[in-house]
MIDOSE-1310 file (N, C-alpha, C; in nm, 2 decimals, decimal comma, always signed):
residues 273
mkvd	+2,34/+2,58/+4,08/+2,41/+2,44/+4,11/+2,30/+2,32/+4,12; +2,35/+2,21/+4,09/+2,25/+2,08/+4,11/+2,28/+2,01/+4,22; +2,21/+2,01/+4,32/+2,24/+1,96/+4,46/+2,14/+1,85/+4,50; +2,20/+1,74/+4,55/+2,11/+1,63/+4,60/+2,16/+1,64/+4,76
ghth	+2,04/+1,68/+4,83/+2,07/+1,72/+4,96/+2,05/+1,61/+5,05; +2,01/+1,49/+5,02/+1,95/+1,39/+5,11/+1,99/+1,23/+5,03; +2,12/+1,17/+5,09/+2,14/+1,05/+5,05/+2,20/+0,97/+5,16; +2,19/+0,84/+5,14/+2,25/+0,75/+5,25/+2,37/+0,66/+5,20
tqyc	+2,41/+0,57/+5,26/+2,54/+0,49/+5,24/+2,52/+0,35/+5,27; +2,64/+0,29/+5,26/+2,64/+0,14/+5,30/+2,64/+0,13/+5,44; +2,64/+0,22/+5,50/+2,61/+0,21/+5,66/+2,47/+0,20/+5,69; +2,39/+0,21/+5,63/+2,24/+0,19/+5,64/+2,19/+0,05/+5,62
phgt	+2,16/-0,02/+5,72/+2,11/-0,15/+5,71/+2,00/-0,18/+5,61; +1,91/-0,08/+5,60/+1,78/-0,12/+5,52/+1,82/-0,06/+5,38; +1,96/-0,03/+5,35/+1,96/+0,00/+5,19/+2,00/-0,10/+5,11; +2,08/-0,09/+5,01/+2,12/-0,17/+4,90/+2,26/-0,22/+4,93
gdev	+2,33/-0,15/+5,01/+2,48/-0,19/+5,05/+2,56/-0,13/+4,96; +2,53/-0,04/+4,84/+2,60/+0,00/+4,74/+2,70/+0,10/+4,82; +2,83/+0,11/+4,77/+2,94/+0,17/+4,84/+2,92/+0,32/+4,80; +2,94/+0,41/+4,89/+2,90/+0,56/+4,87/+3,00/+0,62/+4,75
eimi	+3,12/+0,55/+4,73/+3,19/+0,61/+4,61/+3,12/+0,57/+4,47; +3,06/+0,48/+4,46/+2,97/+0,43/+4,34/+2,85/+0,52/+4,32; +2,81/+0,55/+4,43/+2,70/+0,67/+4,43/+2,76/+0,81/+4,40; +2,85/+0,84/+4,45/+2,90/+0,97/+4,42/+2,94/+0,97/+4,26
erai	+3,00/+0,87/+4,21/+3,04/+0,85/+4,08/+2,91/+0,89/+3,97; +2,81/+0,82/+4,01/+2,68/+0,83/+3,94/+2,64/+0,99/+3,96; +2,64/+1,05/+4,06/+2,58/+1,18/+4,09/+2,67/+1,28/+3,99; +2,80/+1,25/+3,99/+2,90/+1,33/+3,90/+2,85/+1,31/+3,76
algf	+2,81/+1,19/+3,72/+2,80/+1,17/+3,57/+2,66/+1,22/+3,54; +2,56/+1,24/+3,64/+2,44/+1,32/+3,61/+2,44/+1,47/+3,62; +2,56/+1,51/+3,65/+2,59/+1,65/+3,65/+2,55/+1,73/+3,78; +2,57/+1,66/+3,88/+2,53/+1,71/+4,03/+2,67/+1,79/+4,07
seyh	+2,64/+1,91/+4,12/+2,78/+1,97/+4,15/+2,79/+1,98/+4,30; +2,68/+1,92/+4,37/+2,71/+1,92/+4,55/+2,61/+1,79/+4,57; +2,68/+1,74/+4,68/+2,62/+1,60/+4,72/+2,63/+1,59/+4,87; +2,51/+1,58/+4,93/+2,52/+1,57/+5,07/+2,51/+1,42/+5,13
iteh	+2,58/+1,37/+5,20/+2,57/+1,24/+5,28/+2,51/+1,26/+5,40; +2,38/+1,20/+5,42/+2,32/+1,21/+5,54/+2,27/+1,10/+5,61; +2,36/+1,00/+5,67/+2,33/+0,90/+5,71/+2,24/+0,89/+5,83; +2,14/+0,79/+5,85/+2,06/+0,81/+5,98/+2,13/+0,79/+6,11
tpvp	+2,10/+0,88/+6,20/+2,18/+0,85/+6,33/+2,14/+0,71/+6,39; +2,21/+0,68/+6,49/+2,18/+0,54/+6,54/+2,04/+0,55/+6,63; +2,00/+0,44/+6,66/+1,89/+0,43/+6,76/+1,95/+0,38/+6,88; +1,94/+0,47/+6,98/+1,99/+0,43/+7,13/+1,93/+0,30/+7,20
dsfk	+2,02/+0,24/+7,23/+1,96/+0,10/+7,31/+1,84/+0,12/+7,41; +1,83/+0,24/+7,48/+1,72/+0,26/+7,56/+1,59/+0,29/+7,48; +1,60/+0,31/+7,35/+1,48/+0,34/+7,28/+1,44/+0,21/+7,20; +1,53/+0,13/+7,16/+1,52/+0,00/+7,09/+1,42/-0,07/+7,16
nalk	+1,43/-0,08/+7,30/+1,36/-0,16/+7,39/+1,20/-0,14/+7,39; +1,17/-0,02/+7,34/+1,04/+0,01/+7,32/+0,98/+0,00/+7,16; +1,06/-0,03/+7,08/+1,04/-0,05/+6,93/+0,96/-0,19/+6,88; +0,88/-0,16/+6,79/+0,80/-0,29/+6,74/+0,79/-0,27/+6,58
peea	+0,79/-0,38/+6,53/+0,83/-0,51/+6,57/+0,97/-0,54/+6,58; +1,00/-0,63/+6,67/+1,13/-0,66/+6,70/+1,23/-0,69/+6,58; +1,16/-0,75/+6,46/+1,25/-0,79/+6,34/+1,31/-0,67/+6,28; +1,22/-0,55/+6,31/+1,27/-0,43/+6,23/+1,37/-0,35/+6,30
intl	+1,42/-0,38/+6,43/+1,52/-0,30/+6,50/+1,64/-0,28/+6,44; +1,70/-0,39/+6,41/+1,84/-0,40/+6,35/+1,85/-0,36/+6,21; +1,73/-0,32/+6,15/+1,72/-0,28/+6,00/+1,72/-0,11/+5,98; +1,69/-0,07/+6,10/+1,68/+0,08/+6,09/+1,78/+0,19/+6,08
amse	+1,89/+0,17/+6,14/+2,00/+0,26/+6,14/+2,11/+0,18/+6,18; +2,24/+0,25/+6,17/+2,38/+0,19/+6,21/+2,39/+0,18/+6,36; +2,47/+0,11/+6,40/+2,50/+0,10/+6,55/+2,57/+0,24/+6,59; +2,56/+0,26/+6,73/+2,63/+0,38/+6,78/+2,79/+0,37/+6,75
knvd	+2,85/+0,24/+6,76/+2,97/+0,21/+6,77/+3,04/+0,23/+6,63; +2,96/+0,25/+6,52/+2,99/+0,26/+6,39/+3,01/+0,42/+6,34; +2,96/+0,51/+6,44/+2,94/+0,63/+6,40/+3,08/+0,71/+6,37; +3,18/+0,70/+6,45/+3,31/+0,74/+6,42/+3,38/+0,70/+6,30
eylk	+3,37/+0,56/+6,27/+3,41/+0,50/+6,14/+3,34/+0,57/+6,02; +3,20/+0,58/+6,03/+3,13/+0,65/+5,93/+3,19/+0,78/+5,91; +3,20/+0,86/+5,99/+3,26/+0,99/+5,97/+3,39/+1,00/+5,92; +3,48/+0,93/+5,97/+3,61/+0,92/+5,90/+3,61/+0,87/+5,78
emfl	+3,55/+0,77/+5,73/+3,53/+0,73/+5,59/+3,47/+0,83/+5,50; +3,37/+0,90/+5,53/+3,31/+1,00/+5,46/+3,40/+1,12/+5,44; +3,47/+1,16/+5,55/+3,60/+1,26/+5,52/+3,68/+1,22/+5,43; +3,73/+1,11/+5,42/+3,83/+1,07/+5,32/+3,76/+1,05/+5,18
vrek	+3,64/+1,03/+5,16/+3,55/+1,04/+5,03/+3,55/+1,18/+5,00; +3,54/+1,26/+5,08/+3,52/+1,42/+5,05/+3,66/+1,45/+4,98; +3,76/+1,43/+5,06/+3,89/+1,45/+5,02/+3,92/+1,41/+4,88; +3,90/+1,27/+4,85/+3,92/+1,21/+4,74/+3,87/+1,29/+4,61
ykdr	+3,73/+1,34/+4,64/+3,65/+1,39/+4,51/+3,65/+1,52/+4,53; +3,72/+1,60/+4,59/+3,71/+1,74/+4,63/+3,73/+1,82/+4,48; +3,79/+1,77/+4,40/+3,80/+1,84/+4,26/+3,71/+1,82/+4,16; +3,61/+1,71/+4,19/+3,52/+1,69/+4,10/+3,37/+1,72/+4,14
iqik	+3,35/+1,73/+4,27/+3,23/+1,75/+4,35/+3,22/+1,81/+4,46; +3,14/+1,90/+4,51/+3,15/+1,94/+4,66/+3,06/+1,83/+4,73; +3,13/+1,79/+4,85/+3,07/+1,70/+4,93/+3,04/+1,76/+5,06; +2,92/+1,74/+5,14/+2,89/+1,80/+5,25/+2,86/+1,67/+5,33
igfe	+2,90/+1,65/+5,45/+2,87/+1,53/+5,54/+2,80/+1,56/+5,67; +2,70/+1,48/+5,70/+2,62/+1,50/+5,82/+2,55/+1,37/+5,85; +2,43/+1,40/+5,89/+2,33/+1,31/+5,94/+2,18/+1,35/+5,90; +2,11/+1,23/+5,89/+1,96/+1,25/+5,89/+1,93/+1,21/+6,03
ydyl	+1,91/+1,33/+6,12/+1,89/+1,30/+6,26/+1,72/+1,26/+6,29; +1,72/+1,14/+6,35/+1,59/+1,08/+6,37/+1,52/+1,13/+6,49; +1,45/+1,20/+6,49/+1,38/+1,26/+6,61/+1,32/+1,17/+6,70; +1,36/+1,13/+6,83/+1,32/+1,04/+6,90/+1,25/+1,09/+7,04
pnee	+1,11/+1,05/+7,02/+1,05/+1,11/+7,15/+1,10/+1,03/+7,28; +1,10/+1,13/+7,40/+1,15/+1,08/+7,51/+1,31/+1,05/+7,52; +1,38/+1,08/+7,42/+1,52/+1,06/+7,41/+1,59/+1,19/+7,38; +1,55/+1,29/+7,45/+1,60/+1,44/+7,42/+1,74/+1,45/+7,48
vwfk	+1,77/+1,37/+7,59/+1,89/+1,38/+7,64/+2,00/+1,33/+7,54; +1,97/+1,19/+7,50/+2,05/+1,13/+7,42/+2,09/+1,22/+7,28; +1,98/+1,28/+7,24/+1,98/+1,35/+7,11/+2,07/+1,46/+7,13; +2,05/+1,53/+7,23/+2,12/+1,63/+7,27/+2,28/+1,61/+7,27
nflk	+2,30/+1,50/+7,34/+2,45/+1,45/+7,36/+2,51/+1,43/+7,23; +2,42/+1,36/+7,13/+2,48/+1,31/+7,00/+2,51/+1,44/+6,92; +2,42/+1,55/+6,92/+2,46/+1,66/+6,86/+2,57/+1,75/+6,91; +2,60/+1,74/+7,04/+2,69/+1,82/+7,10/+2,83/+1,73/+7,07
eygk	+2,84/+1,60/+7,06/+2,95/+1,54/+7,04/+3,00/+1,53/+6,89; +2,89/+1,53/+6,78/+2,92/+1,51/+6,64/+2,87/+1,61/+6,55; +2,78/+1,71/+6,61/+2,73/+1,83/+6,54/+2,86/+1,91/+6,47; +2,96/+1,94/+6,55/+3,08/+2,00/+6,51/+3,15/+1,98/+6,39
ycdt	+3,14/+1,84/+6,36/+3,21/+1,77/+6,25/+3,12/+1,78/+6,12; +3,01/+1,82/+6,14/+2,92/+1,82/+6,02/+2,88/+1,96/+5,95; +2,87/+1,95/+5,82/+2,82/+2,08/+5,75/+2,68/+2,07/+5,69; +2,63/+1,96/+5,72/+2,49/+1,95/+5,66/+2,39/+1,86/+5,75
gils	+2,28/+1,86/+5,75/+2,19/+1,78/+5,82/+2,02/+1,78/+5,80; +1,96/+1,68/+5,84/+1,82/+1,69/+5,82/+1,76/+1,65/+5,95; +1,64/+1,72/+5,99/+1,57/+1,67/+6,11/+1,44/+1,59/+6,05; +1,43/+1,46/+6,10/+1,31/+1,38/+6,05/+1,26/+1,30/+6,15
vhyl	+1,12/+1,28/+6,12/+1,03/+1,21/+6,23/+1,01/+1,06/+6,14; +1,07/+0,95/+6,20/+1,03/+0,83/+6,15/+0,96/+0,74/+6,25; +0,95/+0,78/+6,39/+0,89/+0,67/+6,49/+0,79/+0,78/+6,57; +0,67/+0,68/+6,59/+0,55/+0,74/+6,65/+0,51/+0,64/+6,75
eghn	+0,46/+0,67/+6,88/+0,42/+0,58/+6,97/+0,28/+0,52/+6,92; +0,27/+0,37/+6,94/+0,15/+0,32/+6,89/+0,13/+0,21/+6,96; +0,08/+0,10/+6,92/+0,03/-0,02/+6,98/+0,15/-0,10/+7,05; +0,14/-0,09/+7,18/+0,26/-0,19/+7,25/+0,39/-0,13/+7,24
gyhc	+0,41/+0,00/+7,21/+0,55/+0,06/+7,20/+0,55/+0,14/+7,06; +0,68/+0,18/+7,03/+0,69/+0,27/+6,91/+0,71/+0,20/+6,78; +0,66/+0,26/+6,68/+0,66/+0,19/+6,55/+0,74/+0,28/+6,45; +0,81/+0,24/+6,36/+0,88/+0,31/+6,26/+0,75/+0,33/+6,15
idys	+0,72/+0,47/+6,13/+0,61/+0,50/+6,05/+0,63/+0,45/+5,89; +0,75/+0,42/+5,84/+0,77/+0,39/+5,70/+0,83/+0,24/+5,70; +0,81/+0,15/+5,80/+0,87/+0,03/+5,79/+0,79/-0,06/+5,69; +0,65/-0,07/+5,71/+0,57/-0,17/+5,62/+0,43/-0,10/+5,65
aedt	+0,37/-0,13/+5,53/+0,22/-0,09/+5,54/+0,13/-0,15/+5,64; +0,17/-0,29/+5,66/+0,08/-0,36/+5,73/+0,11/-0,32/+5,87; +0,25/-0,30/+5,92/+0,28/-0,26/+6,05/+0,23/-0,12/+6,10; +0,23/-0,04/+5,99/+0,16/+0,10/+6,01/+0,02/+0,09/+6,04
lvgl	-0,06/-0,02/+5,96/-0,18/-0,02/+5,98/-0,22/-0,07/+6,13; -0,16/-0,16/+6,16/-0,17/-0,24/+6,28/-0,14/-0,17/+6,40; +0,00/-0,11/+6,38/+0,06/-0,06/+6,51/+0,03/+0,08/+6,52; -0,01/+0,15/+6,42/-0,05/+0,30/+6,44/-0,17/+0,35/+6,40
vkhy	-0,23/+0,30/+6,28/-0,37/+0,35/+6,24/-0,47/+0,28/+6,33; -0,46/+0,17/+6,35/-0,56/+0,10/+6,47/-0,54/+0,15/+6,60; -0,43/+0,19/+6,64/-0,42/+0,25/+6,77/-0,46/+0,37/+6,78; -0,46/+0,45/+6,69/-0,51/+0,60/+6,70/-0,67/+0,60/+6,66
gste	-0,72/+0,50/+6,60/-0,86/+0,49/+6,57/-0,90/+0,53/+6,42; -0,79/+0,60/+6,35/-0,83/+0,61/+6,21/-0,69/+0,66/+6,15; -0,72/+0,66/+6,01/-0,60/+0,70/+5,93/-0,58/+0,87/+5,95; -0,67/+0,93/+5,97/-0,67/+1,08/+6,00/-0,60/+1,11/+6,13
afqi	-0,64/+1,03/+6,23/-0,57/+1,08/+6,37/-0,43/+1,01/+6,36; -0,39/+0,90/+6,30/-0,25/+0,86/+6,28/-0,18/+0,99/+6,22; -0,23/+1,03/+6,11/-0,16/+1,14/+6,05/-0,15/+1,28/+6,14; -0,24/+1,30/+6,20/-0,24/+1,40/+6,29/-0,15/+1,39/+6,41
ayyd	-0,12/+1,29/+6,46/-0,03/+1,25/+6,56/+0,10/+1,27/+6,49; +0,13/+1,22/+6,36/+0,26/+1,23/+6,29/+0,28/+1,39/+6,28; +0,20/+1,47/+6,24/+0,21/+1,60/+6,23/+0,27/+1,69/+6,35; +0,19/+1,64/+6,45/+0,22/+1,69/+6,60/+0,35/+1,67/+6,65
lvkq	+0,41/+1,55/+6,61/+0,55/+1,51/+6,64/+0,64/+1,59/+6,57; +0,61/+1,61/+6,44/+0,68/+1,70/+6,35/+0,71/+1,84/+6,40; +0,59/+1,89/+6,44/+0,59/+2,02/+6,51/+0,67/+2,02/+6,65; +0,66/+1,92/+6,71/+0,75/+1,92/+6,84/+0,90/+1,91/+6,81
sild	+0,93/+1,84/+6,69/+1,08/+1,82/+6,68/+1,14/+1,95/+6,63; +1,04/+2,05/+6,57/+1,08/+2,18/+6,53/+1,11/+2,27/+6,65; +1,01/+2,25/+6,75/+1,00/+2,36/+6,87/+1,11/+2,31/+6,97; +1,15/+2,19/+6,98/+1,25/+2,17/+7,08/+1,37/+2,19/+7,06
dfgr	+1,43/+2,27/+7,18/+1,58/+2,32/+7,15/+1,67/+2,22/+7,19; +1,76/+2,19/+7,08/+1,86/+2,11/+7,08/+2,01/+2,18/+7,07; +1,99/+2,30/+7,08/+2,12/+2,38/+7,05/+2,16/+2,42/+6,93; +2,29/+2,47/+6,92/+2,32/+2,54/+6,81/+2,38/+2,44/+6,66
fkpn	+2,37/+2,31/+6,71/+2,40/+2,22/+6,59/+2,28/+2,13/+6,55; +2,16/+2,18/+6,59/+2,02/+2,12/+6,55/+2,00/+2,16/+6,39; +1,98/+2,06/+6,31/+1,96/+2,11/+6,16/+1,86/+2,20/+6,15; +1,84/+2,28/+6,04/+1,72/+2,36/+6,00/+1,65/+2,31/+5,89
righ	+1,67/+2,19/+5,84/+1,60/+2,13/+5,73/+1,52/+2,02/+5,76; +1,38/+2,03/+5,73/+1,28/+1,93/+5,78/+1,29/+1,82/+5,66; +1,31/+1,69/+5,72/+1,31/+1,59/+5,63/+1,14/+1,54/+5,58; +1,13/+1,50/+5,46/+1,01/+1,44/+5,41/+0,91/+1,48/+5,50
mtlc	+0,84/+1,59/+5,49/+0,75/+1,64/+5,58/+0,63/+1,56/+5,60; +0,56/+1,50/+5,48/+0,45/+1,42/+5,47/+0,48/+1,27/+5,47; +0,58/+1,22/+5,54/+0,63/+1,09/+5,54/+0,50/+0,99/+5,57; +0,42/+1,04/+5,64/+0,30/+0,96/+5,70/+0,21/+0,91/+5,57
nkfm	+0,24/+0,98/+5,47/+0,17/+0,95/+5,35/+0,24/+0,83/+5,26; +0,35/+0,77/+5,31/+0,42/+0,67/+5,23/+0,33/+0,57/+5,19; +0,23/+0,51/+5,27/+0,13/+0,42/+5,22/-0,02/+0,45/+5,21; +0,00/+0,58/+5,15/-0,14/+0,64/+5,17/-0,24/+0,56/+5,08
qflk	-0,22/+0,50/+4,98/-0,32/+0,42/+4,89/-0,35/+0,30/+4,96; -0,26/+0,23/+5,04/-0,29/+0,11/+5,12/-0,38/+0,15/+5,25; -0,36/+0,27/+5,30/-0,41/+0,32/+5,42/-0,54/+0,40/+5,42; -0,55/+0,47/+5,28/-0,66/+0,54/+5,23/-0,64/+0,66/+5,31
cedt	-0,53/+0,73/+5,29/-0,50/+0,87/+5,35/-0,57/+0,95/+5,26; -0,63/+1,07/+5,30/-0,70/+1,18/+5,24/-0,64/+1,30/+5,30; -0,63/+1,40/+5,22/-0,62/+1,55/+5,26/-0,74/+1,61/+5,32; -0,79/+1,57/+5,45/-0,91/+1,63/+5,50/-0,87/+1,76/+5,55
akii	-0,96/+1,85/+5,57/-0,97/+1,98/+5,62/-0,88/+1,99/+5,75; -0,88/+1,89/+5,83/-0,79/+1,88/+5,96/-0,65/+1,85/+5,93; -0,63/+1,78/+5,82/-0,49/+1,74/+5,78/-0,44/+1,88/+5,72; -0,50/+1,95/+5,62/-0,46/+2,06/+5,55/-0,42/+2,16/+5,65
kkqt	-0,50/+2,19/+5,77/-0,49/+2,28/+5,88/-0,35/+2,25/+5,94; -0,33/+2,11/+5,98/-0,21/+2,07/+6,03/-0,09/+2,12/+5,95; -0,10/+2,06/+5,81/+0,01/+2,11/+5,72/+0,05/+2,25/+5,70; -0,07/+2,33/+5,69/-0,05/+2,47/+5,70/+0,01/+2,53/+5,82
dlln	-0,02/+2,48/+5,95/+0,03/+2,52/+6,06/+0,17/+2,49/+6,07; +0,22/+2,37/+6,02/+0,36/+2,32/+6,00/+0,43/+2,44/+5,93; +0,39/+2,45/+5,80/+0,46/+2,55/+5,71/+0,46/+2,68/+5,77; +0,37/+2,74/+5,84/+0,39/+2,86/+5,91/+0,50/+2,85/+6,01
lvke	+0,52/+2,75/+6,10/+0,61/+2,73/+6,18/+0,75/+2,73/+6,13; +0,76/+2,66/+6,01/+0,88/+2,65/+5,93/+0,94/+2,77/+5,88; +0,82/+2,86/+5,83/+0,86/+3,00/+5,79/+0,89/+3,07/+5,91; +0,84/+3,06/+6,02/+0,88/+3,14/+6,14/+1,02/+3,12/+6,19
knyi	+1,05/+3,00/+6,19/+1,18/+2,97/+6,24/+1,29/+2,98/+6,14; +1,26/+3,00/+6,00/+1,35/+3,03/+5,88/+1,42/+2,89/+5,86; +1,33/+2,78/+5,87/+1,39/+2,66/+5,83/+1,36/+2,64/+5,68; +1,41/+2,52/+5,63/+1,40/+2,49/+5,49/+1,34/+2,35/+5,48
ldyn	+1,29/+2,30/+5,36/+1,24/+2,17/+5,34/+1,30/+2,08/+5,25; +1,31/+1,97/+5,29/+1,35/+1,86/+5,20/+1,24/+1,82/+5,09; +1,29/+1,85/+4,96/+1,18/+1,82/+4,85/+1,22/+1,66/+4,81; +1,15/+1,58/+4,87/+1,19/+1,44/+4,87/+1,12/+1,37/+4,77
tagl	+1,20/+1,32/+4,67/+1,12/+1,24/+4,54/+1,12/+1,12/+4,57; +1,15/+1,04/+4,69/+1,15/+0,91/+4,70/+1,01/+0,85/+4,69; +0,90/+0,93/+4,76/+0,77/+0,88/+4,73/+0,71/+0,86/+4,62; +0,77/+0,92/+4,50/+0,72/+0,92/+4,35/+0,73/+0,75/+4,32
fkpf	+0,83/+0,69/+4,38/+0,86/+0,54/+4,36/+0,81/+0,44/+4,46; +0,74/+0,49/+4,55/+0,69/+0,37/+4,65/+0,57/+0,32/+4,60; +0,52/+0,20/+4,62/+0,40/+0,14/+4,54/+0,28/+0,19/+4,60; +0,27/+0,24/+4,72/+0,16/+0,30/+4,77/+0,15/+0,44/+4,79
cget	+0,23/+0,51/+4,73/+0,24/+0,66/+4,75/+0,24/+0,73/+4,60; +0,34/+0,72/+4,53/+0,32/+0,79/+4,41/+0,32/+0,96/+4,41; +0,37/+1,01/+4,51/+0,37/+1,17/+4,51/+0,51/+1,18/+4,57; +0,55/+1,31/+4,58/+0,66/+1,36/+4,64/+0,63/+1,39/+4,80
yppn	+0,72/+1,41/+4,88/+0,72/+1,45/+5,02/+0,77/+1,58/+5,04; +0,69/+1,69/+5,04/+0,56/+1,71/+5,05/+0,50/+1,69/+4,90; +0,34/+1,69/+4,89/+0,28/+1,69/+4,77/+0,26/+1,82/+4,71; +0,21/+1,82/+4,60/+0,23/+1,95/+4,53/+0,12/+2,07/+4,59
hvvq	+0,01/+2,04/+4,66/-0,06/+2,15/+4,73/+0,03/+2,19/+4,84; +0,12/+2,12/+4,93/+0,19/+2,17/+5,02/+0,30/+2,23/+4,95; +0,36/+2,21/+4,85/+0,46/+2,27/+4,79/+0,42/+2,42/+4,77; +0,30/+2,42/+4,68/+0,23/+2,57/+4,62/+0,23/+2,66/+4,76
laks	+0,18/+2,59/+4,87/+0,16/+2,69/+4,99/+0,28/+2,74/+5,04; +0,38/+2,63/+5,05/+0,51/+2,68/+5,10/+0,57/+2,79/+5,00; +0,57/+2,77/+4,87/+0,62/+2,87/+4,77/+0,56/+3,01/+4,82; +0,44/+3,01/+4,82/+0,37/+3,14/+4,88/+0,42/+3,20/+4,98
lkie	+0,46/+3,10/+5,08/+0,52/+3,16/+5,20/+0,67/+3,18/+5,19; +0,73/+3,16/+5,06/+0,87/+3,18/+5,03/+0,96/+3,11/+5,14; +0,91/+2,98/+5,15/+0,99/+2,86/+5,22/+1,09/+2,81/+5,10; +1,22/+2,80/+5,14/+1,32/+2,74/+5,07/+1,31/+2,58/+5,06
fmyg	+1,33/+2,51/+4,94/+1,34/+2,39/+4,94/+1,48/+2,34/+4,90; +1,52/+2,22/+4,93/+1,63/+2,14/+4,89/+1,59/+2,01/+4,81; +1,64/+1,98/+4,71/+1,61/+1,85/+4,64/+1,68/+1,75/+4,73; +1,61/+1,63/+4,75/+1,67/+1,51/+4,80/+1,63/+1,38/+4,74
sdsh	+1,71/+1,30/+4,68/+1,67/+1,18/+4,63/+1,64/+1,07/+4,72; +1,69/+1,10/+4,86/+1,69/+1,00/+4,95/+1,74/+0,85/+4,93; +1,85/+0,87/+4,84/+1,91/+0,75/+4,78/+1,96/+0,65/+4,88; +1,93/+0,51/+4,86/+1,96/+0,43/+4,95/+2,07/+0,31/+4,86
gved	+2,09/+0,36/+4,73/+2,15/+0,28/+4,62/+2,20/+0,36/+4,51; +2,27/+0,30/+4,43/+2,30/+0,40/+4,31/+2,20/+0,40/+4,22; +2,08/+0,31/+4,21/+1,99/+0,35/+4,13/+1,90/+0,45/+4,16; +1,91/+0,48/+4,28/+1,82/+0,58/+4,33/+1,88/+0,75/+4,28
igrg	+2,01/+0,75/+4,26/+2,07/+0,88/+4,25/+2,01/+0,96/+4,14; +1,95/+1,07/+4,17/+1,91/+1,17/+4,06/+1,75/+1,14/+4,03; +1,67/+1,04/+4,10/+1,57/+1,01/+4,09/+1,45/+1,11/+4,11; +1,36/+1,15/+4,00/+1,27/+1,26/+4,03/+1,33/+1,39/+4,02
ydvf	+1,45/+1,41/+3,98/+1,50/+1,57/+3,98/+1,45/+1,64/+3,87; +1,38/+1,57/+3,77/+1,30/+1,66/+3,67/+1,18/+1,72/+3,73; +1,11/+1,64/+3,82/+0,98/+1,68/+3,88/+1,03/+1,81/+3,99; +1,14/+1,80/+4,05/+1,19/+1,90/+4,14/+1,21/+2,02/+4,05
feni	+1,27/+2,01/+3,93/+1,31/+2,11/+3,86/+1,19/+2,19/+3,79; +1,09/+2,11/+3,77/+0,97/+2,16/+3,70/+0,89/+2,24/+3,81; +0,88/+2,19/+3,94/+0,79/+2,24/+4,03/+0,85/+2,33/+4,12; +0,99/+2,34/+4,13/+1,05/+2,44/+4,22/+1,16/+2,54/+4,13
k	+1,25/+2,47/+4,07/+1,35/+2,55/+4,01/+1,30/+2,64/+3,91
């Protein structure tokens, strides 16, 4: 089966606004047989108050008031295309430090309606509040790297939070697929990220935990097309170690528009399939 396990919709405020049906039509044309719709979970108001910079807040995820509408629309789309492609519906659950109660309640309310999901870390505590790791290279440098004192220290803090997200108990609806495990490298060329011995140790420990928990990894090709990145999440050395541990991968285009559908699938096919 040709599966895209990580896509977004017109409900994502930092996407292109392309309607999900146009994206599905493109996936069908490219020969995909299964398509996962995984829109970002909302950011609760209690967390928004701590987010920096302020201009980023309303670009990160849909409002809580749109969640029911999102699910209802995606159910209708799944029914419309059921004879042409298998569609799974869920969320990319943005792990929010210090918002465990909200996260558990969200999973309890909506998890039963979903048949897919991704657990991702996008937010990290830094200068004067929390910052989105992949919002902009400049904000990551000023708000996170300088806060932690070095690029390596920032990366370590990110990997520690990914570990925490795996270990936290959120009940039976918690997703078991880890999204873009090395997202801290999105601006690697700008930040001069290196895979130091400490970083490789953190990555290795994470993979062992993923194996222990019987989780799977998002093979996310979006980084190949980012101007300061040029590699998949995770990169090849992590992929090879994960394969040696017999950890399963699922391809994810992380599409935010129709032009993203299927991007980098040839790389996934070559390295994984």
